[in-house]
KOLVODO-230905 format. One record per residue (C-alpha): x, y, z. Coordinates in pm, whole numbers, plus 32768, in hexadecimal, padded with zeros to 4 digits. Layout:
<pts>
PT      X      Y      Z
PT      X      Y      Z
...
</pts>
This chain:
<pts>
PT      X      Y      Z
PT   21C0   108B   1AB7
PT   2079   10F1   1B5D
PT   2125   10F0   1CB1
PT   2211   1211   1C68
PT   2118   1331   1C3F
PT   206A   12CE   1D82
PT   21BA   12BC   1E30
PT   220A   141C   1DB9
PT   20B7   14AB   1E1A
PT   20D0   140E   1F73
PT   21E8   1502   1FC1
PT   2101   1622   1F6B
PT   1FDA   15DE   204F
PT   207C   1679   2184
PT   2042   17C3   20CF
PT   1ED7   17B0   2139
PT   1F4C   17F7   229C
PT   1FE6   1942   2236
PT   1EAB   1A17   223D
PT   1EEF   1B83   2292
PT   1E23   1C5D   237B
PT   1E44   1DA4   22B8
PT   1E05   1E0E   2154
PT   1D61   1EFC   2061
PT   1C0B   1EE9   1FBB
PT   1B34   1FB4   1ECF
PT   1A3F   1FB2   1DAC
PT   1A8C   2019   1C45
PT   1980   20EC   1B98
PT   1963   219C   1A49
PT   1921   2314   1A27
PT   17A9   22D8   1A41
PT   17C1   2208   1B7D
PT   179D   20B7   1AD2
PT   1868   1F91   1B53
PT   199F   1F38   1A88
PT   19F1   1DC4   1AA6
PT   1B3D   1D0B   1A8E
PT   1C26   1E38   1AB1
PT   1D95   1DFF   1B03
PT   1DFF   1E85   1C5A
PT   1F78   1E9D   1C8E
PT   2009   1EF9   1DE3
PT   2157   1FAC   1E11
PT   221D   1FF3   1F4D
PT   227E   2154   1FB7
PT   2371   21FC   1FA4
PT   2438   2123   1EAD
PT   2310   20CC   1DC5
PT   236B   1F59   1DCE
PT   2259   1E73   1D58
PT   21AC   1DA5   1E66
PT   208E   1CE7   1DC8
PT   1F64   1D03   1CE1
PT   1E02   1C7A   1CD1
PT   1CDB   1C93   1BE1
PT   1B96   1D34   1C4F
PT   1A64   1C56   1C54
PT   1934   1C66   1B72
PT   18A6   1D8A   1C39
PT   19E7   1E57   1C32
PT   1A3A   1E0C   1D9F
PT   1B96   1DA6   1E11
PT   1C53   1D53   1F4E
PT   1DCD   1D2D   1F71
PT   1E5D   1C9C   20B5
PT   1F96   1D60   211D
PT   208E   1D75   2238
PT   20B3   1EBC   22F8
PT   214D   1FD9   2230
PT   2114   20F5   2138
PT   209B   20AF   1FD5
PT   1FFF   2134   1E99
PT   1F2D   2079   1D99
PT   1F04   208F   1C21
PT   1DBE   2023   1B80
PT   1DBA   1FCB   1A0E
PT   1C94   1F5B   193E
PT   1C83   1F38   17C6
PT   1BCB   2065   172D
PT   1C06   213E   1864
PT   1D1C   2227   18CF
PT   1E0A   21A7   19D8
PT   1DBE   2226   1B39
PT   1EB5   2237   1C5B
PT   1E57   2263   1DCA
PT   1F6C   22D2   1EBA
PT   1F91   22FD   2031
PT   1F10   21A7   209C
PT   1F74   2140   21FD
PT   1F3C   1FE0   2284
PT   1F67   1FAC   23FC
PT   1EB7   1E6C   2462
PT   1D86   1EF5   23B2
PT   1CD8   1EFC   2261
PT   1CFC   203E   2198
PT   1BB6   2081   20E1
PT   1BE7   2147   1F9D
PT   1A71   2156   1F66
PT   19F1   218F   1E07
PT   1B01   21D1   1D06
PT   1A82   226C   1BC3
PT   1B3C   2238   1A78
PT   1B2A   2318   1946
PT   1AFD   2277   17EF
PT   1C1F   2256   16FB
PT   1C18   2239   1580
PT   1C2B   20CF   1511
PT   1CC1   204A   13CF
PT   1CDA   1F02   131C
PT   1E41   1ED9   1396
PT   1EBA   1DFF   14B4
PT   1EA4   1E9E   160F
PT   1F9F   1E46   171F
PT   1F61   1EEA   1872
PT   2069   1F5E   1966
PT   2088   1EB0   1AB2
PT   20CD   1D43   1AEF
PT   20BC   1C7C   19AF
PT   202F   1B21   19B0
PT   2108   1A0C   1923
PT   2014   19D5   1803
PT   1F36   1AE0   1768
PT   1E1F   1A56   1691
PT   1D81   1AF7   1562
PT   1CB0   1A63   144D
PT   1DC4   1A78   1349
PT   1EFF   1A8A   141E
PT   1F93   19EF   1555
PT   20A1   1AB3   160D
PT   2193   19FA   16F2
PT   223C   1AEF   17E1
PT   239A   1A6C   181E
PT   23E1   1B22   1965
PT   22B7   1A7A   1A0C
PT   233A   1919   19C8
PT   2431   18D1   1AE0
PT   24A0   1785   1A4A
PT   2521   182B   190B
PT   25E1   1951   19A0
PT   2753   1937   194F
PT   2721   1836   183C
PT   2735   1853   16C3
PT   2627   189E   15C3
PT   25F9   1727   1597
PT   25B2   16FB   170D
PT   24A9   180A   16F9
PT   2406   177D   15BF
PT   23F2   1626   1661
PT   2316   16C2   176E
PT   2229   1775   1680
PT   20DC   16BB   165E
PT   20B9   15EE   151C
PT   2229   162E   14C3
PT   233B   1526   14D2
PT   24A8   1512   1469
PT   2546   13C8   13FF
PT   26B1   1360   144D
PT   2729   13F9   1305
PT   2694   154B   1364
PT   256F   153B   126F
PT   2441   15FA   12F4
PT   22E0   156E   12D1
PT   218D   1610   130F
PT   205C   1535   1343
PT   212A   140A   12D2
PT   21A4   14A3   118A
PT   2306   151B   1139
PT   228A   160E   102F
PT   2282   1743   1109
PT   2311   189C   10BF
PT   2401   1928   11C8
PT   2438   1AA0   11DB
PT   2504   1B89   12B7
PT   244F   1CCF   1309
PT   235A   1C8A   11EF
PT   246B   1C5F   10E9
PT   2547   1B4C   1057
PT   2696   1B45   110B
PT   27E6   1A9B   10FC
PT   27B5   1A50   126F
PT   26D8   192E   1207
PT   27F8   1893   1143
PT   284D   1860   0FD5
PT   2835   16EC   0FAD
PT   2852   1678   1113
PT   273E   16AA   1212
PT   284C   1690   131D
PT   2867   180C   1303
PT   273E   182A   13EF
PT   280B   177D   14FB
PT   2901   18A0   14EF
PT   27F2   19A9   151D
PT   27E9   19F5   1691
PT   2694   19E5   1731
PT   26CD   1B13   1811
PT   26CD   1BED   16D8
PT   256C   1B7C   167A
PT   243A   1C3B   16F1
PT   2323   1B5E   166C
PT   22C3   1A52   1571
PT   2197   1A90   148F
PT   20EA   1964   13F0
PT   2002   19B2   12CB
PT   1F54   1877   1253
PT   1E91   1901   112B
PT   1F40   1A3E   10AF
PT   1E94   1B41   0FD7
PT   1F07   1BBA   0E80
PT   1FE0   1CC0   0F2B
PT   20DE   1BB1   0F76
PT   21C0   1AED   0E8D
PT   210E   19BB   0E02
PT   2231   18E2   0E77
PT   21E0   17F1   0F94
PT   20D3   16E6   0F7A
PT   205E   16E4   10E6
PT   20A6   184D   1139
PT   21AB   193C   11BF
PT   2280   1946   12F9
PT   22FE   1AA7   1338
PT   241B   1AD2   1434
PT   240E   1C38   14BA
PT   2553   1CBB   1551
PT   255C   1DAA   1677
PT   254F   1F21   163E
PT   250C   2052   1716
PT   24CB   21C5   16DB
PT   2490   2247   183B
PT   2517   23A6   1873
PT   2675   23C8   1904
PT   2772   22B4   193B
PT   26EF   215B   1982
PT   2756   1FF7   1947
PT   278E   1E9F   19D8
PT   2899   1D98   19F5
PT   288F   1C24   1A2C
PT   2987   1B1C   1AA2
PT   2953   19A5   1A95
PT   2A10   1871   1B08
PT   29A6   170D   1ACE
PT   29FD   159C   1ACD
PT   2A6D   14FB   19EA
PT   2B5C   1616   1999
PT   2A87   1741   193D
PT   2ADB   18AA   198B
PT   2AA8   19FC   18F1
PT   2A18   1B53   1915
PT   2977   1C70   185D
PT   2923   1DDC   188B
PT   2850   1ED5   17D2
PT   2856   204D   17FB
PT   2764   214D   1779
PT   277D   22C6   1783
PT   2656   239E   171C
PT   267C   2517   170B
PT   2571   25E9   1665
PT   2555   256B   14FE
PT   2687   2487   1508
PT   2693   2323   1583
PT   27D6   225A   1590
PT   27E2   20EA   15E4
PT   28E4   1FD8   15FA
PT   28F2   1E6A   165E
PT   2A12   1D7B   1698
PT   2A01   1C0F   16F8
PT   2AF0   1AEE   1723
PT   2AA3   1984   176B
PT   2B6A   1842   177E
PT   2A98   1709   178F
PT   2AF3   1599   179C
PT   29F4   148A   175B
PT   2A2C   1316   1774
PT   2949   1216   16D6
PT   2941   10C8   162F
PT   2874   0F98   15E1
PT   2865   0E46   153F
PT   27C5   0D97   141A
PT   278D   0C3D   138F
PT   2770   0C05   1219
PT   271A   0AC2   1168
PT   2730   0A8D   0FEF
PT   267A   0982   0F28
PT   2703   0967   0DC5
PT   26AD   0854   0CCA
PT   2802   07B5   0D02
PT   284D   07EF   0E70
PT   27DD   085F   0FC7
PT   28BB   0938   10A1
PT   28A0   0A42   11AE
PT   2967   0B34   1280
PT   294B   0BE6   13CD
PT   29C2   0D49   13F8
PT   2A16   0E12   152F
PT   2A68   0F80   150A
PT   2ACA   10A4   15E4
PT   2AE6   1215   1595
PT   2B73   1347   163D
PT   2B27   149B   15AA
PT   2BC9   15D8   162A
PT   2B5B   1720   1593
PT   2BCB   187F   15E8
PT   2B3A   19B9   1550
PT   2B57   1B33   1563
PT   2A35   1C0F   14F8
PT   2A4B   1D88   14D3
PT   291F   1E57   1471
PT   2901   1FD0   1464
PT   2845   20E7   13BF
PT   27A9   223C   13C9
PT   2645   22B6   13A5
PT   25EC   241B   1350
PT   248F   24AA   136E
PT   2481   25B0   1259
PT   2347   263A   12FC
PT   2225   25B4   13C4
PT   21AF   24ED   1297
PT   22EB   2475   11E8
PT   23F0   2378   1250
PT   253C   2319   11AD
PT   2616   21FF   122F
PT   2754   2146   11D7
PT   27EA   2010   1278
PT   2910   1F25   124D
PT   2936   1DC6   12D7
PT   2A76   1CFB   12DF
PT   2A94   1B99   1360
PT   2BB9   1AAD   1361
PT   2BBC   194E   13E8
PT   2C92   1818   13F1
PT   2C30   16B6   1438
PT   2D1A   15A2   14AB
PT   2C6D   1456   1487
PT   2CCE   12EE   14C7
PT   2C15   11B1   146C
PT   2C5A   103E   1486
PT   2BA2   0F21   13D9
PT   2BD8   0DB5   143A
PT   2B59   0CAC   1348
PT   2B3A   0B36   1383
PT   2ADE   0A6B   124D
PT   2A2C   091B   1260
PT   29EB   080D   115A
PT   28A8   0750   1115
PT   28E7   0676   1248
PT   290E   07AB   1323
PT   2A82   0766   134B
PT   2B6A   0891   136C
PT   2C5C   089F   1248
PT   2CDA   0A07   124C
PT   2CFA   0B31   1334
PT   2D54   0C92   12D3
PT   2D6D   0DEA   1370
PT   2D46   0F37   12BC
PT   2DB0   1075   136F
PT   2D84   11DE   1302
PT   2E17   1329   1375
PT   2D6E   1455   12D7
PT   2DAB   15CB   12D8
PT   2C86   16A6   1273
PT   2CCB   181F   125A
PT   2BBF   190A   11D8
PT   2B7C   1A7E   11B1
PT   2A42   1B42   1170
PT   2A1C   1CB5   111E
PT   28D1   1D6A   10F3
PT   288E   1ED7   10A8
PT   2736   1F75   1094
PT   2693   20C8   1060
PT   2525   2109   10B2
PT   2436   222C   108B
PT   22D6   2266   110E
PT   21E6   2388   10E0
PT   209E   23B2   1199
PT   1FA3   2497   10F2
PT   1EA3   2570   11A2
PT   1D9C   2462   11BD
PT   1DEF   2354   12B9
PT   1E57   2210   1211
PT   1EB4   22BA   10C8
PT   2020   2251   1096
PT   2134   2223   0F96
PT   2260   2147   0FE3
PT   2395   20E2   0F1F
PT   24B2   1FF1   0F69
PT   25FD   1F95   0EC8
PT   26CD   1E74   0F4F
PT   2814   1DCE   0EEB
PT   2888   1C7E   0F75
PT   29E1   1BE9   0F3F
PT   2A32   1A99   0FE0
PT   2B3F   198F   0FCE
PT   2B51   1837   106F
PT   2C7C   174C   105B
PT   2C84   15E3   10D3
PT   2DD8   1535   10E2
PT   2DDF   13CE   115D
PT   2EE9   12BE   118C
PT   2E84   1150   1198
PT   2F3A   101C   1216
PT   2EA0   0EC7   11D6
PT   2F30   0D89   1268
PT   2EB5   0C27   1225
PT   2F07   0AC2   1286
PT   2EE9   0A5D   1117
PT   2F88   0B80   1058
PT   30AA   0C7A   106C
PT   307A   0DC3   1120
PT   2FD2   0ED1   1052
PT   301B   1046   1066
PT   2F2D   113D   0FC2
PT   2EDC   12AE   0FD6
PT   2DBB   1380   0F57
PT   2D85   14EE   0F0D
PT   2C33   1595   0EE9
PT   2C1F   170B   0E9E
PT   2AD6   17C9   0E88
PT   2ABE   1938   0E28
PT   297B   1A01   0E19
PT   2925   1B62   0DAF
PT   27C1   1BDC   0DD3
PT   2735   1D32   0D6E
PT   25D2   1D98   0DCC
PT   2502   1ECD   0D78
PT   23A0   1EFF   0DF6
PT   2299   2013   0DFF
PT   2149   2001   0EB3
PT   2026   20F5   0EBC
PT   1EF6   20F4   0FA3
PT   1DC8   21D9   0F73
PT   1C9F   21D4   1065
PT   1B3E   2209   0FEA
PT   19D6   21EF   105E
PT   198E   218C   11C3
PT   1ABB   20BC   122B
PT   1B26   2044   10D5
PT   1C6E   2061   101D
PT   1D09   1FF6   0ED9
PT   1E73   1F94   0EAF
PT   1F61   1F70   0D8B
PT   20CD   1F14   0D6F
PT   21E7   1EA0   0C91
PT   2317   1DD0   0CE1
PT   244C   1D5D   0C25
PT   253F   1C5D   0CAF
PT   267D   1BE9   0BFF
PT   274A   1AD0   0C97
PT   287D   1A14   0C20
PT   2919   18EB   0CD3
PT   2A55   1833   0C6C
PT   2AA5   16E2   0D0C
PT   2BED   1629   0CD2
PT   2C0A   14C8   0D63
PT   2D3E   13E8   0D44
PT   2DB7   12A4   0DE5
PT   2F24   1238   0DCF
PT   2FCC   10F2   0E30
PT   3133   10A1   0E8D
PT   31C2   0F9E   0DA1
PT   32D3   0E9B   0DD2
PT   33CC   0F8A   0D30
PT   3394   1087   0E45
PT   32E3   1187   0D6A
PT   317E   1204   0D80
PT   3090   11C8   0C5E
PT   2F30   1247   0C23
PT   2E17   1146   0C1E
PT   2D5E   119F   0ADA
PT   2C0E   111F   0B56
PT   2C1F   1215   0C7B
PT   2C9E   1348   0BC3
PT   2BA1   1447   0B52
PT   2B4B   15B5   0B4C
PT   29E9   1640   0B47
PT   2985   17A4   0AEB
PT   2827   180C   0B55
PT   279E   1954   0AC8
PT   2643   19C4   0B3C
PT   257C   1AFC   0AE4
PT   241D   1B28   0B6E
PT   2349   1C5B   0B22
PT   21FA   1C8C   0BCC
PT   20D8   1D80   0BEC
PT   1FA0   1D6E   0CC2
PT   1E58   1E26   0CFB
PT   1D7A   1DFD   0E2B
PT   1C40   1E9D   0EB9
PT   1B81   1E71   0FFD
PT   1A55   1F0F   10A9
PT   197D   1EEB   11DE
PT   1803   1ED2   11C0
PT   1788   1EE1   1325
PT   17FA   1D9E   13C8
PT   1860   1D09   127A
PT   19B2   1D4A   11D5
PT   1A38   1CE0   1084
PT   1B96   1CE6   0FF5
PT   1BF9   1C6D   0E9B
PT   1D37   1C7C   0DD3
PT   1DEA   1C0F   0C9A
PT   1F60   1BDA   0C71
PT   2020   1B99   0B32
PT   217F   1B08   0B31
PT   226B   1AD8   0A0B
PT   2382   19DD   0A4F
PT   24BE   19C6   097E
PT   259B   18AE   0A05
PT   26D3   181B   0964
PT   27B2   1703   09E6
PT   28F1   1687   0945
PT   29FE   1582   098A
PT   2B3C   1608   08E5
PT   2BFD   14C2   0918
PT   2B05   13F9   0849
PT   2A79   150D   076E
PT   2914   14C8   07E4
PT   2825   15ED   080C
PT   26B9   162B   0857
PT   2606   1777   0819
PT   249B   17A6   0881
PT   23B1   18CF   0879
PT   224A   18CF   08F3
PT   2140   19C9   095B
PT   203B   197B   0A64
PT   1F10   1A27   0B02
PT   1ED7   19FB   0C78
PT   1D84   1A6D   0CFF
PT   1D26   1A8A   0E6C
PT   1BE8   1AD8   0F28
PT   1B9E   1B05   109B
PT   1A3F   1B24   112E
PT   19FB   1B65   129E
PT   18CA   1BA2   1375
PT   18C0   1C2C   14D8
PT   17DC   1B6C   15C2
PT   1756   1BE2   1712
PT   1825   1BC2   184E
PT   1978   1C04   17A9
PT   196D   1ADF   16B9
PT   19AF   1ACE   1543
PT   19BE   19DE   141D
PT   1A91   19EE   12E1
PT   1AA3   193B   1193
PT   1BD5   1959   10B4
PT   1C61   18D4   0F6E
PT   1DB0   1903   0EC1
PT   1E78   1867   0DA8
PT   1FEB   1837   0DE3
PT   211E   178D   0D54
PT   2260   16F2   0DD4
PT   238F   170D   0CF6
PT   249A   1601   0D25
PT   2585   1655   0E40
PT   26E0   16A7   0DB8
PT   2785   157D   0E62
PT   267F   1496   0DCA
PT   2716   14E9   0C75
PT   2881   149E   0CD3
PT   291C   1360   0C48
PT   29C1   1324   0D9D
PT   29AA   13D2   0EEC
PT   2A82   1306   0FDA
PT   2B6B   11DD   0FFB
PT   2B7A   1197   1172
PT   2AD2   1045   1154
PT   2B2D   0FB9   1000
PT   2A34   0E9C   102F
PT   290F   0F8E   103C
PT   2925   10BC   0F55
PT   282C   11D9   0F3F
PT   282A   124B   0DD6
PT   275C   1343   0D0F
PT   268B   133E   0BD5
PT   26CA   1459   0ADB
PT   2587   13FF   0A22
PT   249D   1454   0B42
PT   236C   1529   0AF1
PT   22B2   160E   0BE4
PT   2183   1589   0C9B
PT   2039   1644   0CB7
PT   1F44   1654   0DD9
PT   1DDB   16C1   0E01
PT   1DA3   1706   0F71
PT   1C5A   173E   1029
PT   1C27   1783   119B
PT   1B09   17D2   1288
PT   1B4B   1861   13E1
PT   1A85   18B0   151B
PT   1B12   199B   1625
PT   1A70   19BB   177B
PT   1AD5   1A87   18AC
PT   1A4A   1A58   1A09
PT   1A96   1AF6   1B59
PT   1BE0   1A41   1B8C
PT   1C08   196F   1A54
PT   1C1F   1974   18DB
PT   1BF9   1864   17D4
PT   1C49   185B   1662
PT   1BC7   1731   15A1
PT   1C1D   16F7   1433
PT   1BBD   15FE   1327
PT   1C9F   15FA   11F5
PT   1CC0   1549   10A6
PT   1DDE   154A   0FAA
PT   1DE5   14B9   0E4B
PT   1F44   149E   0DB9
PT   1FB9   1440   0C5C
PT   211C   13E9   0BF4
PT   2165   138E   0D5F
PT   22DA   138A   0DB3
PT   2333   125F   0E8E
PT   2477   11A6   0EE0
PT   24A2   1036   0E90
PT   25BA   0F3E   0ED9
PT   2652   0E4E   0DDB
PT   2767   0D4E   0E17
PT   286D   0CB7   0D32
PT   28F4   0B54   0D1E
PT   29F5   0B85   0E35
PT   2905   0C21   0F30
PT   2956   0D91   0F00
PT   2823   0E6F   0EF6
PT   27CB   0FBE   0E5B
PT   26C3   10A8   0EEA
PT   2642   11A0   0DE9
PT   250A   1274   0D9C
PT   240F   1230   0C87
PT   22CB   12C9   0C0B
PT   21A0   11EB   0C55
PT   203A   121E   0BE4
PT   1F50   12A2   0CF2
PT   1F18   12C5   0E66
PT   1DD3   1303   0F20
PT   1E0D   137B   1083
PT   1D13   13F0   1184
PT   1D1E   142D   12F6
PT   1C8E   14C0   1433
PT   1D53   15A9   1516
PT   1D0E   1645   1669
PT   1DD6   1757   1719
PT   1D68   17C3   1871
PT   1DD2   1882   19A7
PT   1D47   1889   1B07
PT   1D91   1973   1C29
PT   1D40   18A1   1D5A
PT   1D99   19C2   1E42
PT   1E7E   1AEE   1E4A
PT   1FA8   1A06   1E84
PT   1F53   18D8   1DAD
PT   1F2F   18D4   1C33
PT   1F19   17B3   1B3F
PT   1F15   1795   19C7
PT   1F05   1672   18D9
PT   1EF6   1608   1770
PT   1E6A   14D1   16C8
PT   1E7F   1483   1554
PT   1DEC   134B   14B2
PT   1E14   130F   133D
PT   1DF9   120F   1228
PT   1EC7   1214   10E7
PT   1E8D   1135   0FB7
PT   1FAC   1139   0EBB
PT   1FA8   1091   0D66
PT   20A6   107E   0C4C
PT   21AC   0FB6   0B94
PT   231D   0FC7   0B3B
PT   23C1   0EFF   0A22
PT   2294   0E1D   0A06
PT   2277   0DD0   0B78
PT   2154   0E4A   0C4B
PT   2193   0F11   0D87
PT   207A   0F6E   0E6D
PT   2018   0F94   0FD9
PT   1EE6   0FCF   10AE
PT   1F40   1050   1206
PT   1E86   10C9   1338
PT   1F54   1183   1439
PT   1F46   1289   1546
PT   2028   1371   1607
PT   1FF4   1442   173B
PT   2092   1524   183D
PT   2029   157E   199E
PT   20CB   168B   1A77
PT   2088   16ED   1BDF
PT   2120   182A   1C71
PT   2102   188D   1DDE
PT   2180   19A3   1EBF
PT   21F0   190D   200B
PT   2238   19CB   214D
PT   21E4   1B0A   208A
PT   2344   1B12   1FF6
PT   238E   19D0   1F3A
PT   22FF   197A   1DE6
PT   22F7   1805   1D9C
PT   229D   176A   1C4F
PT   2272   1602   1BE1
PT   2222   1599   1A7D
PT   21F8   1458   19BC
PT   2203   1424   1843
PT   2181   12EC   1797
PT   2199   1284   162B
PT   20D2   1153   15C2
PT   2134   103C   14D5
PT   210C   106F   135E
PT   20FA   0F86   1235
PT   21F7   0FEA   112A
PT   221C   0F8A   0FBC
PT   22FD   0E62   100D
PT   22BF   0E1D   117E
PT   226E   0EE9   12B1
PT   22F3   0FE9   13A5
PT   22CD   0F8B   1513
PT   2247   1076   1622
PT   231C   114F   1706
PT   22ED   1244   1822
PT   23BB   132A   18FE
PT   2390   13EA   1A42
PT   242D   1540   1A84
PT   2442   15FE   1BCE
PT   2492   1767   1C23
PT   24B9   1833   1D62
PT   24E7   19AF   1D6C
PT   2503   1AC6   1E69
PT   2526   1C3E   1E43
PT   264F   1CE1   1EF1
PT   26DB   1E41   1F1B
PT   2582   1ED7   1F52
PT   24F7   1E40   1E15
PT   260F   1EB4   1D30
PT   26A5   1D59   1D17
PT   2624   1BF7   1CF4
PT   26CF   1AAB   1D3F
PT   264A   197A   1C86
PT   26A3   180C   1CB0
PT   261B   171A   1BAE
PT   2631   15AB   1B54
PT   25E4   153A   19F3
PT   257D   13D4   19A4
PT   2580   136D   1B11
PT   256B   11F5   1AD0
PT   2629   11F0   1982
PT   24F6   1178   18C5
PT   2503   1263   1799
PT   2575   114D   16B1
PT   254A   1121   153B
PT   24E2   0FB9   14F6
PT   2489   0F3B   139B
PT   243E   0DF1   12F0
PT   245B   0DAB   117B
PT   23B8   0C64   1114
PT   23CF   0C05   0FA4
PT   23E0   0AB8   0EE8
PT   2553   0AE2   0E9F
PT   25CB   0B81   0FE5
PT   256F   0BCC   114E
PT   25F8   0CE0   122E
PT   25BC   0D38   139A
PT   2670   0E6D   1420
PT   2675   0F2C   1567
PT   2724   107D   1581
PT   274C   1181   1694
PT   27C1   12CE   160C
PT   282F   1345   1762
PT   2805   12DE   18CB
PT   277F   1392   19FA
PT   27DF   1504   1A0F
PT   280A   15D7   1B4B
PT   281A   1750   1B21
PT   2844   1875   1C10
PT   27F7   19CF   1B80
PT   280E   1B2E   1C0D
PT   275C   1C51   1B62
PT   2786   1DBE   1BC7
PT   26BF   1EE5   1B43
PT   2745   2048   1B32
PT   2630   214F   1B40
PT   2547   2050   1AA4
PT   2418   1FB3   1B46
PT   23FA   1E3C   1B46
PT   229E   1E5C   1AB0
PT   22E4   1F48   1990
PT   2284   1ECC   183B
PT   23E9   1F0C   17C1
PT   237C   1F61   1662
PT   234F   2097   1592
PT   2205   2134   15EC
PT   215B   21A9   14B1
PT   2255   2246   13C6
PT   2365   213F   13DD
PT   22A4   1FFD   1411
PT   2339   1EDB   134C
PT   2259   1E92   122A
PT   21E8   1D4E   118B
PT   2278   1CEC   103F
PT   21B3   1D46   0F09
</pts>
């Protein structure tokens, strides 16, 4: 494994020979003549304004950018200063000296600041990490899952379940809001969300009281692309890949005076092939037997997504917007399971094959209205949102099972899931004092999900009959009402923010077929506090605390959720309770001339921990289901860093080490684990021959001890190569994902009564060719609403 990164980097060293004889240099100063360190210098080519490169200034404000002969202009951006552009730069085998460039101060706020110009792949802040999708060549043209798999500390398992820092209890939002795009009961919905529609991924590891309390380890916010530049502008993208993968998308935006119209359409057809094997051994009081399984899967999913809306600026301080999103998709899936059964002497006594053909149509409709008013004082705002989500998923499957010891078996299943979600939210921000502000907000969310699952079997008479043990209907009705109050202020280099959130939960579940029902109401208080201190030389430290909860995922409550492999069923537990988490984190952020480092130490104490366990019956069929255990103590150390080696070579990396101690019992049996593990990612990006961008990245996930066994380590290597064409208006990208097909999911379950060893590859190596073209839109634009229309975090 260690050989591959060195092999990749060896292709990059010839770049050292590409030094250029010309360039531009200068020194950044403030209005009083003081040196301004670490400013961002972005270079653009004239006359087409195409982006060329960008470098940070050093600790004394000085910068030098090597350039080929031509005409250019530069933009200089520094936090707390106004952007400055310098035009008329001519390089002709010489160095253009811009001299001393003075910047005027700008008003700063407590909000996030994102500068124009070239965006780094990872932007670090004390309480938020921003992963800029367009800067990751290996993810361009993929799905949301491909992008999330490349975000530091985030991983996605073969079933599509997202984890952050090793925990699945993470809240996923779209544009700061809950969305049907993340799926009703199946996380597979993220595989249908095209990556070229995503602008950035925000990871918030210890959210404040402004956010919903849901999500034990934090929030992952997927921000979709938007634009409000004046006039007509847009972009389109085409992609073609192997195995079969093709699609395209376009977005158009027209801004005229106070009106802004936008629309997006995307289509994608993707085929993934995967498979694996497992060995299971069962030790009962009366017998010993085992079986070996080989399986293969082919999943083909096609989806259309249409999104449009209008924004109207009532005046310079008021904004009103409305948007509609419609998505339809259909999956055509095939799977095949081969079983060989052995007796206690390891002699084969039976072979069987189970095949499945599944059709999976789904639709999703979302409508939203938003309003924002900015008062006279900067930062004084009132916002309101209303959103309606209506989704339906249908899974229809036919099964054929053949055996050397039994007649053929024909079965079919139907699983229908309907969701309706209505959300209302109002937020108010009022600045006070020096740089302080207080915030208040209310939110009401009503959600109803109906799931109907049925399995039928063809009898000897030729008629279909329902299997009673696999026939059920679940109605899930959830109402959550919340209010929060927060305040924050700066005291010199010290800043303090505290908040309190109250949530009332009214949740009812019922099983009409059996008459069972469960109605629960509870009210909880969720405090949060964030302390930060600015150190000399652009460094800072922060301490934070928050209390959070994780309600049972809807599918964890379902009696049944699939029948593909009838020897291993994933079932739910309608009696699950929410789990609660107290989370503490300390962070240190440092910036140097060409590098930045964010180090964090975190601790989480969880009660009522939801974990999955596996139980087997007398014939070797197993059930995997969730239960509430007692407690978990988890702590870890995380580093995120970036390094600009030169103007053409940048690197970034992430390392996360953690320990988790879980204790609890179920039906009189103790379940516990004590695991140490780590995960990391390293990415190197270089500009070769002044025109080609090359990126190589490696992900590694270490082994973990689980409640009943262990999860083995895995790694993958991704490559990307890009070049601008058509005078910077277009970009061609070629990428390879999982170069050596090593992103495997390997688990061992080792218990007194059974043993299991499984190895699964969700999909093999992927090759993808993508073409992006921009219409009246710069490659480096932020592609988001500037101040009035910026997507806002959930409250």
